[in-house]
FIDRENGU-946437 format. One record per atom (N, C-alpha, C): residue number from 1; residue in three letters; atom name; x, y, z. Coordinates in pm, whole numbers, plus 50000, padded with zeros to 5 digits. Each point is the difference from the previous one (the first is absolute). Layout:
# residues N
[segu NUM,ALA,CA,[X,Y,Z]]
...
***
This chain:
# residues 104
[segu 1,MET,N,[02235,53966,52013]]
[segu 1,MET,CA,[50113,49918,49957]]
[segu 1,MET,C,[50108,50090,49939]]
[segu 2,ALA,N,[50122,49983,50044]]
[segu 2,ALA,CA,[50110,50082,49951]]
[segu 2,ALA,C,[50032,49965,49855]]
[segu 3,SER,N,[50044,50100,49926]]
[segu 3,SER,CA,[50038,49973,49862]]
[segu 3,SER,C,[50131,49922,49999]]
[segu 4,PRO,N,[50020,49915,49900]]
[segu 4,PRO,CA,[50120,49917,49999]]
[segu 4,PRO,C,[50125,50085,49980]]
[segu 5,THR,N,[50109,49959,50061]]
[segu 5,THR,CA,[50127,50069,49980]]
[segu 5,THR,C,[50052,49966,49861]]
[segu 6,PRO,N,[50096,50080,49950]]
[segu 6,PRO,CA,[50057,49967,49869]]
[segu 6,PRO,C,[50057,49858,49996]]
[segu 7,LEU,N,[50055,49953,50112]]
[segu 7,LEU,CA,[50057,49865,50000]]
[segu 7,LEU,C,[49893,49894,49988]]
[segu 8,GLU,N,[49885,50021,50062]]
[segu 8,GLU,CA,[49892,49903,49990]]
[segu 8,GLU,C,[49948,49991,49857]]
[segu 9,LYS,N,[50006,50108,49928]]
[segu 9,LYS,CA,[49957,50001,49860]]
[segu 9,LYS,C,[50098,49926,49909]]
[segu 10,LEU,N,[50122,49980,50049]]
[segu 10,LEU,CA,[50103,49937,49918]]
[segu 10,LEU,C,[49968,49854,49965]]
[segu 11,HIS,N,[49928,49931,50086]]
[segu 11,HIS,CA,[49966,49860,49971]]
[segu 11,HIS,C,[49932,49987,49864]]
[segu 12,ALA,N,[49911,50091,49968]]
[segu 12,ALA,CA,[49928,49993,49873]]
[segu 12,ALA,C,[50091,50027,49881]]
[segu 13,ARG,N,[50107,50075,50021]]
[segu 13,ARG,CA,[50091,50036,49891]]
[segu 13,ARG,C,[50120,49906,49989]]
[segu 14,PHE,N,[50020,49914,50098]]
[segu 14,PHE,CA,[50120,49917,50007]]
[segu 14,PHE,C,[50009,49905,49881]]
[segu 15,ASP,N,[50119,49993,49939]]
[segu 15,ASP,CA,[50026,49909,49888]]
[segu 15,ASP,C,[50088,49885,50049]]
[segu 16,PRO,N,[49941,49884,50029]]
[segu 16,PRO,CA,[50080,49887,50053]]
[segu 16,PRO,C,[50112,49957,49906]]
[segu 17,GLU,N,[49979,50012,49869]]
[segu 17,GLU,CA,[50105,49960,49905]]
[segu 17,GLU,C,[50124,50087,50015]]
[segu 18,ALA,N,[49981,50130,50025]]
[segu 18,ALA,CA,[50114,50091,50017]]
[segu 18,ALA,C,[50077,49968,50128]]
[segu 19,ALA,N,[49934,49931,50093]]
[segu 19,ALA,CA,[50062,49967,50129]]
[segu 19,ALA,C,[50053,49857,50006]]
[segu 20,ARG,N,[49998,49930,49888]]
[segu 20,ARG,CA,[50050,49863,49994]]
[segu 20,ARG,C,[50147,49998,50042]]
[segu 21,ASP,N,[50038,49909,50085]]
[segu 21,ASP,CA,[50138,49984,50049]]
[segu 21,ASP,C,[50050,50120,50081]]
[segu 22,MET,N,[49910,50086,50044]]
[segu 22,MET,CA,[50039,50115,50082]]
[segu 22,MET,C,[49967,49971,50145]]
[segu 23,HIS,N,[50094,50025,50088]]
[segu 23,HIS,CA,[49981,49980,50144]]
[segu 23,HIS,C,[50053,50125,50070]]
[segu 24,GLU,N,[49915,50103,50011]]
[segu 24,GLU,CA,[50044,50129,50051]]
[segu 24,GLU,C,[49897,50058,50096]]
[segu 25,ILE,N,[50048,50087,50088]]
[segu 25,ILE,CA,[49914,50073,50095]]
[segu 25,ILE,C,[50014,50149,49970]]
[segu 26,PHE,N,[49889,50063,49968]]
[segu 26,PHE,CA,[49996,50144,49978]]
[segu 26,PHE,C,[49939,50066,50124]]
[segu 27,GLN,N,[50080,50075,50073]]
[segu 27,GLN,CA,[49953,50069,50120]]
[segu 27,GLN,C,[49958,50142,49963]]
[segu 28,PHE,N,[49881,50039,50043]]
[segu 28,PHE,CA,[49951,50136,49977]]
[segu 28,PHE,C,[49983,50070,50133]]
[segu 29,HIS,N,[50058,50118,50011]]
[segu 29,HIS,CA,[49981,50088,50115]]
[segu 29,HIS,C,[49923,50120,49947]]
[segu 30,PHE,N,[49868,49999,50023]]
[segu 30,PHE,CA,[49916,50109,49949]]
[segu 30,PHE,C,[49995,50113,50101]]
[segu 31,THR,N,[50016,50122,49952]]
[segu 31,THR,CA,[49993,50116,50087]]
[segu 31,THR,C,[49858,50022,50053]]
[segu 32,ASP,N,[49901,49945,49929]]
[segu 32,ASP,CA,[49860,50023,50037]]
[segu 32,ASP,C,[49923,49874,50039]]
[segu 33,LEU,N,[50058,49882,49981]]
[segu 33,LEU,CA,[49927,49875,50027]]
[segu 33,LEU,C,[50071,49904,50094]]
[segu 34,GLY,N,[50126,50027,50031]]
[segu 34,GLY,CA,[50075,49906,50083]]
[segu 34,GLY,C,[50081,49903,49916]]
[segu 35,ASP,N,[50037,49888,50061]]
[segu 35,ASP,CA,[50091,49903,49937]]
[segu 35,ASP,C,[49927,49876,49950]]
[segu 36,TYR,N,[50037,49958,49879]]
[segu 36,TYR,CA,[49948,49878,49938]]
[segu 36,TYR,C,[50114,49934,49925]]
[segu 37,HIS,N,[49989,49871,49976]]
[segu 37,HIS,CA,[50096,49936,49912]]
[segu 37,HIS,C,[49930,49902,49908]]
[segu 38,LEU,N,[50059,49986,49881]]
[segu 38,LEU,CA,[49951,49906,49899]]
[segu 38,LEU,C,[50097,49884,49995]]
[segu 39,CYS,N,[49948,49880,50011]]
[segu 39,CYS,CA,[50080,49879,49984]]
[segu 39,CYS,C,[49967,49943,49862]]
[segu 40,VAL,N,[50098,50003,49912]]
[segu 40,VAL,CA,[49985,49944,49866]]
[segu 40,VAL,C,[50080,49871,49998]]
[segu 41,ASP,N,[49929,49888,49982]]
[segu 41,ASP,CA,[50063,49869,50009]]
[segu 41,ASP,C,[49957,49911,49885]]
[segu 42,ASP,N,[50081,49996,49896]]
[segu 42,ASP,CA,[49979,49913,49884]]
[segu 42,ASP,C,[49857,50009,49946]]
[segu 43,GLY,N,[49959,50120,49967]]
[segu 43,GLY,CA,[49869,50019,49939]]
[segu 43,GLY,C,[49886,50024,50097]]
[segu 44,ALA,N,[50029,49998,50129]]
[segu 44,ALA,CA,[49897,50025,50102]]
[segu 44,ALA,C,[50027,50134,50067]]
[segu 45,LEU,N,[49894,50065,50046]]
[segu 45,LEU,CA,[50011,50129,50067]]
[segu 45,LEU,C,[49927,49996,50133]]
[segu 46,ALA,N,[50067,50049,50104]]
[segu 46,ALA,CA,[49936,50020,50131]]
[segu 46,ALA,C,[50030,50144,50042]]
[segu 47,VAL,N,[49897,50070,50049]]
[segu 47,VAL,CA,[50014,50135,50051]]
[segu 47,VAL,C,[49982,49993,50151]]
[segu 48,GLU,N,[50099,50046,50075]]
[segu 48,GLU,CA,[49999,49989,50145]]
[segu 48,GLU,C,[50016,50138,50064]]
[segu 49,ASP,N,[49937,50018,50117]]
[segu 49,ASP,CA,[50021,50120,50080]]
[segu 49,ASP,C,[50136,49994,50067]]
[segu 50,GLY,N,[50056,50117,50029]]
[segu 50,GLY,CA,[50120,50008,50082]]
[segu 50,GLY,C,[50130,49986,49923]]
[segu 51,GLU,N,[50106,49988,50079]]
[segu 51,GLU,CA,[50134,49991,49943]]
[segu 51,GLU,C,[50046,49855,49991]]
[segu 52,HIS,N,[50074,49971,49894]]
[segu 52,HIS,CA,[50061,49868,49982]]
[segu 52,HIS,C,[50141,50005,50060]]
[segu 53,ASP,N,[50046,49887,50054]]
[segu 53,ASP,CA,[50132,49995,50063]]
[segu 53,ASP,C,[50115,50019,49901]]
[segu 54,ASP,N,[49982,49955,49877]]
[segu 54,ASP,CA,[50111,50002,49904]]
[segu 54,ASP,C,[49948,50027,49858]]
[segu 55,PRO,N,[49952,50123,49973]]
[segu 55,PRO,CA,[49946,50029,49867]]
[segu 55,PRO,C,[50110,50006,49894]]
[segu 56,SER,N,[49963,49970,49877]]
[segu 56,SER,CA,[50094,50011,49888]]
[segu 56,SER,C,[50025,50147,49967]]
[segu 57,VAL,N,[49894,50080,50007]]
[segu 57,VAL,CA,[50007,50143,49974]]
[segu 57,VAL,C,[49900,50070,50090]]
[segu 58,SER,N,[50036,50118,50049]]
[segu 58,SER,CA,[49909,50081,50082]]
[segu 58,SER,C,[49973,50132,49928]]
[segu 59,LEU,N,[49873,50034,49991]]
[segu 59,LEU,CA,[49959,50122,49931]]
[segu 59,LEU,C,[49921,50088,50095]]
[segu 60,SER,N,[50040,50127,50010]]
[segu 60,SER,CA,[49929,50097,50083]]
[segu 60,SER,C,[49937,50103,49907]]
[segu 61,LEU,N,[49866,50014,50009]]
[segu 61,LEU,CA,[49926,50088,49912]]
[segu 61,LEU,C,[49859,50018,50051]]
[segu 62,SER,N,[49924,50088,49935]]
[segu 62,SER,CA,[49859,50016,50034]]
[segu 62,SER,C,[49917,49906,49913]]
[segu 63,SER,N,[49878,49973,50042]]
[segu 63,SER,CA,[49912,49914,49919]]
[segu 63,SER,C,[49970,50067,49866]]
[segu 64,ASP,N,[49993,50133,49998]]
[segu 64,ASP,CA,[49977,50072,49874]]
[segu 64,ASP,C,[50116,49980,49904]]
[segu 65,THR,N,[50122,50003,50051]]
[segu 65,THR,CA,[50117,49977,49913]]
[segu 65,THR,C,[49996,49859,49944]]
[segu 66,LEU,N,[49962,49901,50081]]
[segu 66,LEU,CA,[49988,49863,49949]]
[segu 66,LEU,C,[49895,49994,49889]]
[segu 67,ARG,N,[49886,50061,50020]]
[segu 67,ARG,CA,[49896,50002,49897]]
[segu 67,ARG,C,[50054,50058,49870]]
[segu 68,ARG,N,[50070,50112,50011]]
[segu 68,ARG,CA,[50053,50066,49880]]
[segu 68,ARG,C,[50107,49915,49932]]
[segu 69,LEU,N,[50082,49932,50078]]
[segu 69,LEU,CA,[50100,49908,49943]]
[segu 69,LEU,C,[49932,49887,49925]]
[segu 70,MET,N,[49899,49940,50062]]
[segu 70,MET,CA,[49931,49886,49939]]
[segu 70,MET,C,[49923,50039,49874]]
[segu 71,ARG,N,[49952,50123,49995]]
[segu 71,ARG,CA,[49929,50048,49881]]
[segu 71,ARG,C,[50094,50048,49891]]
[segu 72,GLY,N,[50129,50006,50030]]
[segu 72,GLY,CA,[50097,50049,49903]]
[segu 72,GLY,C,[50000,50152,49988]]
[segu 73,GLU,N,[49941,50070,50097]]
[segu 73,GLU,CA,[49995,50145,49997]]
[segu 73,GLU,C,[50133,50062,50043]]
[segu 74,ILE,N,[50081,49922,50070]]
[segu 74,ILE,CA,[50131,50045,50045]]
[segu 74,ILE,C,[50092,49878,49995]]
[segu 75,SER,N,[50124,50022,49960]]
[segu 75,SER,CA,[50095,49887,49996]]
[segu 75,SER,C,[50065,49983,50136]]
[segu 76,GLY,N,[50048,49881,50026]]
[segu 76,GLY,CA,[50070,49974,50125]]
[segu 76,GLY,C,[50121,50090,50017]]
[segu 77,MET,N,[50072,50023,49890]]
[segu 77,MET,CA,[50119,50085,50007]]
[segu 77,MET,C,[49961,50144,50035]]
[segu 78,THR,N,[49893,50050,49939]]
[segu 78,THR,CA,[49953,50135,50032]]
[segu 78,THR,C,[49958,50009,50145]]
[segu 79,ALA,N,[49929,49898,50049]]
[segu 79,ALA,CA,[49955,49999,50140]]
[segu 79,ALA,C,[50121,49998,50094]]
[segu 80,LEU,N,[50102,49922,49967]]
[segu 80,LEU,CA,[50121,49995,50081]]
[segu 80,LEU,C,[50072,50134,50001]]
[segu 81,MET,N,[50020,50056,49880]]
[segu 81,MET,CA,[50076,50124,49988]]
[segu 81,MET,C,[49930,50118,50065]]
[segu 82,SER,N,[49867,49997,50002]]
[segu 82,SER,CA,[49924,50111,50058]]
[segu 82,SER,C,[49971,49981,50149]]
[segu 83,GLY,N,[50046,49887,50056]]
[segu 83,GLY,CA,[49982,49976,50142]]
[segu 83,GLY,C,[49864,49943,50037]]
[segu 84,GLN,N,[49916,49968,49901]]
[segu 84,GLN,CA,[49868,49942,50028]]
[segu 84,GLN,C,[50010,49852,50035]]
[segu 85,LEU,N,[50114,49940,49969]]
[segu 85,LEU,CA,[50024,49858,50024]]
[segu 85,LEU,C,[50141,49983,50054]]
[segu 86,LYS,N,[50012,49924,50108]]
[segu 86,LYS,CA,[50131,49963,50053]]
[segu 86,LYS,C,[50006,49848,49997]]
[segu 87,ALA,N,[50114,49946,49956]]
[segu 87,ALA,CA,[50013,49856,49988]]
[segu 87,ALA,C,[50133,49953,50058]]
[segu 88,THR,N,[49996,49885,50068]]
[segu 88,THR,CA,[50121,49936,50051]]
[segu 88,THR,C,[49993,49852,49968]]
[segu 89,GLY,N,[50115,49935,50000]]
[segu 89,GLY,CA,[50004,49858,49966]]
[segu 89,GLY,C,[50022,49984,49851]]
[segu 90,ASN,N,[49940,49898,49942]]
[segu 90,ASN,CA,[50012,49972,49857]]
[segu 90,ASN,C,[49908,50095,49924]]
[segu 91,VAL,N,[50047,50122,49980]]
[segu 91,VAL,CA,[49919,50106,49940]]
[segu 91,VAL,C,[49952,49963,49860]]
[segu 92,MET,N,[50077,49920,49927]]
[segu 92,MET,CA,[49960,49961,49864]]
[segu 92,MET,C,[49871,49918,50000]]
[segu 93,LEU,N,[49969,49934,50110]]
[segu 93,LEU,CA,[49874,49925,50008]]
[segu 93,LEU,C,[49880,50093,49984]]
[segu 94,ALA,N,[50012,50122,50046]]
[segu 94,ALA,CA,[49889,50095,49990]]
[segu 94,ALA,C,[49960,50022,49855]]
[segu 95,THR,N,[50095,49986,49908]]
[segu 95,THR,CA,[49968,50019,49859]]
[segu 95,THR,C,[49913,49887,49946]]
[segu 96,ARG,N,[49989,49889,50071]]
[segu 96,ARG,CA,[49918,49886,49956]]
[segu 96,ARG,C,[49854,50015,50039]]
[segu 97,LEU,N,[49968,50098,50086]]
[segu 97,LEU,CA,[49862,50015,50048]]
[segu 97,LEU,C,[49901,50020,49887]]
[segu 98,SER,N,[50035,50081,49900]]
[segu 98,SER,CA,[49905,50024,49891]]
[segu 98,SER,C,[49975,49874,49918]]
[segu 99,ALA,N,[50099,49910,49990]]
[segu 99,ALA,CA,[49978,49873,49931]]
[segu 99,ALA,C,[49916,49905,50083]]
[segu 100,LEU,N,[50020,50003,50131]]
[segu 100,LEU,CA,[49923,49913,50088]]
[segu 100,LEU,C,[49855,50043,50011]]
[segu 101,PHE,N,[49977,50132,49987]]
[segu 101,PHE,CA,[49866,50057,50015]]
[segu 101,PHE,C,[49968,50089,49881]]
[segu 102,PRO,N,[49983,49940,49881]]
[segu 102,PRO,CA,[49977,50082,49880]]
[segu 102,PRO,C,[49870,50079,50008]]
[segu 103,GLY,N,[49999,50113,49933]]
[segu 103,GLY,CA,[49881,50085,49996]]
[segu 103,GLY,C,[49895,49945,49908]]
[segu 104,ASP,N,[49893,50073,49991]]
[segu 104,ASP,CA,[49886,49958,49916]]
[segu 104,ASP,C,[50032,50010,49853]]
***
C-alpha cells in the first residue's frame, strides 16, 4: 500500500471552522506527485486528482516544500522568494493554508 500523499493527510488536519463561508479552489502542481486540487466549500474539504478548470490560486512546488510550509519550517514568503514555490491567481489565499490546516 502506498504511503499517503501530503494532501491526503490534510483531511485529518482540516479545520472546518476556519473554512466557514469560504468557497475556494487551491490547485497544486507538484514537481514530484503531479496535479491535485483542494475544494474548500463552506467548512467542507474535498481533495481531487488533476487540474481544476478555474482555480482560485495555483501553487507549484514539491511535496517536501508543502510539508515544510505546513509544519511552519519555512514561510510562504521565503518559499516564494527562494523559488521553491510559484503562485498565480489569488496569491493571498495561500496565506490561509496554515489556518485551514493548523499544526499539532
